[in-house]
C-alpha positions in Angstrom: -0.9 -15.6 8.1 -4.4 -14.4 8.4 -5.3 -11.5 6.0 -7.5 -8.9 7.7 -10.1 -7.7 5.1 -12.4 -4.6 5.3 -15.4 -4.3 2.8 -16.8 -0.9 1.9 -19.8 -0.8 -0.4 -23.0 1.2 -0.2 -25.2 -1.8 -1.3 -25.9 -4.0 1.8 -26.7 -6.9 -0.5 -23.3 -6.7 -2.1 -21.6 -6.5 1.3 -23.6 -9.5 2.5 -22.8 -11.4 -0.6 -19.1 -10.7 -0.3 -19.0 -11.6 3.3 -20.7 -14.9 2.6 -18.5 -15.7 -0.3 -15.2 -14.7 1.3 -15.9 -15.7 4.8 -15.1 -19.4 4.1 -11.5 -18.8 3.2 -9.4 -20.0 6.1 -6.7 -17.3 5.7 -9.1 -14.4 5.4 -10.8 -12.6 8.3 -13.5 -10.0 7.5 -12.9 -7.6 10.3 -15.5 -4.9 9.4 -17.8 -3.3 6.8 -18.6 0.2 5.7 -21.3 1.8 3.6 -19.4 4.9 2.3 -16.0 6.2 1.7 -16.3 8.8 4.4 -16.2 6.0 7.0 -12.9 4.6 5.7 -10.5 6.5 8.0 -12.4 5.6 11.1 -12.8 2.0 10.0 -9.1 1.6 9.1 -8.1 3.0 12.5 -10.5 0.7 14.3 -9.9 -2.6 12.5 -6.3 -2.2 11.0 -7.1 -4.2 7.9 -4.4 -5.5 5.5 -6.6 -5.1 2.5 -9.6 -2.9 1.7 -12.1 -4.1 -0.8 -14.0 -0.9 -1.8 -16.7 0.0 -4.2 -15.7 2.8 -6.6 -19.1 4.5 -6.7 -20.7 5.6 -3.5 -23.0 8.5 -2.7 -21.1 10.8 -0.3 -17.4 10.0 -0.6 -16.6 7.7 -3.5 -13.9 5.0 -3.6 -11.6 7.2 -5.7 -11.5 10.0 -3.1 -11.3 7.6 -0.2 -8.4 5.8 -1.9 -6.5 9.1 -2.5 -7.0 10.1 1.2 -6.0 6.7 2.5 -2.8 6.5 0.4 -1.9 10.1 1.2 -1.9 9.2 4.9 1.5 7.6 4.5 3.1 4.3 5.3 1.0 1.6 7.0 -2.1 2.2 5.0 -3.9 -1.0 3.8 -3.8 -2.0 0.2 -6.9 -1.1 -1.8 -8.7 -3.2 -4.3 -11.6 -1.4 -6.0 -14.8 -3.0 -6.9 -16.4 -2.1 -10.3 -18.9 -3.3 -12.9 -16.7 -2.1 -15.7 -13.5 -3.6 -17.1 -11.6 -0.3 -17.7 -13.6 2.8 -17.3 -12.2 6.2 -16.4 -12.9 5.9 -12.7 -11.0 2.7 -12.5 -8.0 4.3 -14.1 -8.1 7.2 -11.7 -8.3 4.9 -8.8 -5.2 3.0 -10.0 -3.4 6.3 -10.4 -4.5 7.3 -6.9 -2.7 4.2 -5.5 -5.2 1.3 -5.6 -3.4 -2.0 -6.0 -5.9 -3.2 -8.6 -9.5 -3.9 -9.2 -12.0 -6.8 -9.4 -15.3 -7.0 -11.2 -18.4 -7.4 -9.0 -19.3 -10.6 -10.9 -15.9 -12.2 -10.5 -16.1 -15.7 -9.1 -15.5 -16.0 -5.3 -12.3 -18.0 -5.7 -10.8 -15.4 -8.0 -11.7 -12.6 -5.5 -10.0 -14.6 -2.7 -7.0 -15.0 -4.9 -6.9 -11.3 -5.7 -7.0 -10.4 -2.0 -4.1 -12.8 -1.3 -2.1 -11.4 -4.2 -2.5 -7.8 -3.0 -1.7 -8.8 0.6 1.5 -10.3 -0.8 2.4 -7.1 -2.6 1.4 -8.0 -6.1 -1.1 -6.0 -8.2 -4.4 -7.5 -9.2 -3.9 -7.0 -12.9 -3.1 -9.8 -15.4 -1.0 -8.9 -18.4 -4.2 -9.1 -20.5 -6.1 -6.7 -18.3 -3.1 -4.4 -18.1 -3.0 -4.1 -21.8 -6.7 -3.3 -21.9 -6.1 -0.5 -19.4 -3.1 0.8 -21.3 -5.1 0.9 -24.5 -7.8 2.9 -22.8 -5.2 5.4 -21.5 -3.7 5.7 -25.0 -7.1 6.7 -26.4 -7.1 9.7 -23.9 -3.8 11.5 -24.5 -4.9 14.5 -22.5 -4.7 12.3 -19.4 -1.2 10.9 -20.1 1.2 13.5 -21.4 4.1 11.5 -22.8 6.8 14.1 -22.4 6.1 14.5 -18.7 6.1 10.8 -18.1 9.3 10.2 -20.1 10.9 13.0 -18.1 10.1 11.3 -14.8 11.6 8.1 -16.0 15.0 9.8 -16.7 15.4 9.9 -12.9 16.0 6.1 -13.0 19.3 4.3 -13.5 19.5 2.1 -16.6 18.8 -1.1 -14.8 15.9 0.4 -12.8 14.4 1.6 -16.1 14.7 -1.9 -17.6 12.9 -3.3 -14.5 10.2 -0.6 -14.7 9.5 -1.4 -18.4 9.3 -5.1 -17.5 6.8 -4.3 -14.7 4.8 -2.3 -17.3 4.6 -5.4 -19.4 2.9 -7.2 -16.5 5.9 -9.5 -15.7 6.2 -11.0 -12.2 9.4 -10.6 -10.2 10.5 -14.1 -11.2 9.9 -13.5 -14.9 11.8 -10.2 -14.7 14.7 -12.0 -13.0 14.9 -14.6 -15.7 14.7 -12.1 -18.5 17.2 -9.7 -17.1 19.5 -12.3 -15.6 19.3 -11.1 -12.0 18.0 -12.7 -8.8 14.5 -12.2 -7.5 15.7 -10.2 -4.4 17.6 -7.9 -6.7 14.5 -7.3 -8.8 12.6 -6.5 -5.6 15.3 -4.0 -4.7 15.1 -2.3 -8.0 11.3 -2.2 -7.9 11.5 -0.6 -4.4 14.0 2.0 -5.7 11.8 2.8 -8.7 8.8 3.4 -6.4 10.8 5.6 -4.0 12.5 7.7 -6.7 9.2 8.3 -8.6 7.0 8.7 -5.5 4.7 5.9 -6.5 2.7 3.5 -4.4 2.7 0.2 -6.3 3.5 -1.7 -9.5 0.3 -0.6 -11.2 1.4 3.0 -11.1 4.8 2.0 -12.5 3.0 0.3 -15.4 0.8 3.3 -16.1 3.8 5.6 -16.1 5.8 3.4 -18.4 2.9 3.3 -20.9 2.3 7.1 -20.6 5.9 7.5 -21.6 5.3 5.5 -24.8 7.7 2.7 -23.9 5.2 -0.1 -24.8 3.5 -0.9 -28.0 -0.1 -2.2 -28.3 1.0 -5.7 -27.4 2.5 -4.6 -24.2 6.1 -5.0 -25.5 8.9 -2.4 -25.3 
């Protein structure tokens, strides 16, 4: 299946570089480009991309606002991967909370960006366990952004098995790893993840992971 990719960045050199680097992948089709977040709704309607690779800092409408608007539009919106020059700054965290499927650094090797786009198109977040722990540590250092009581209260809406799956997602485990650890099939894990997303009103696994950490269910090593 060909993955339709839209690139939005205010720097024409970055857009050109990404187009050149990613254009050689046989399963990727770069369907369009944009220079600002305010163009995103029109571009998405015109090109129907599967994945949107978007700069987080743009002059008129930034990537955060564009992501929030896009995800609020409802089902059918493309997955968003934000581009940044920082590993875990506040804007990246806000973008993930807004519904972005992950992020890649602008100096990431082309092969890794291609792999990231493929993962997001397949429904997996672009965050390794190591990066997830880094983000979680950053959140923990800013308690005003992650009230533990409120997060823990939201997780009480889950059944016991759903809560176990949510915590495993928070540890950065894949569906296969969760299935092996909790002695269930991969389809059952997927069903639980879908129920967690629906019950909590979340967009993706990254938001589950952030909520689990906000609730204080993981230690510094990403374990429960």
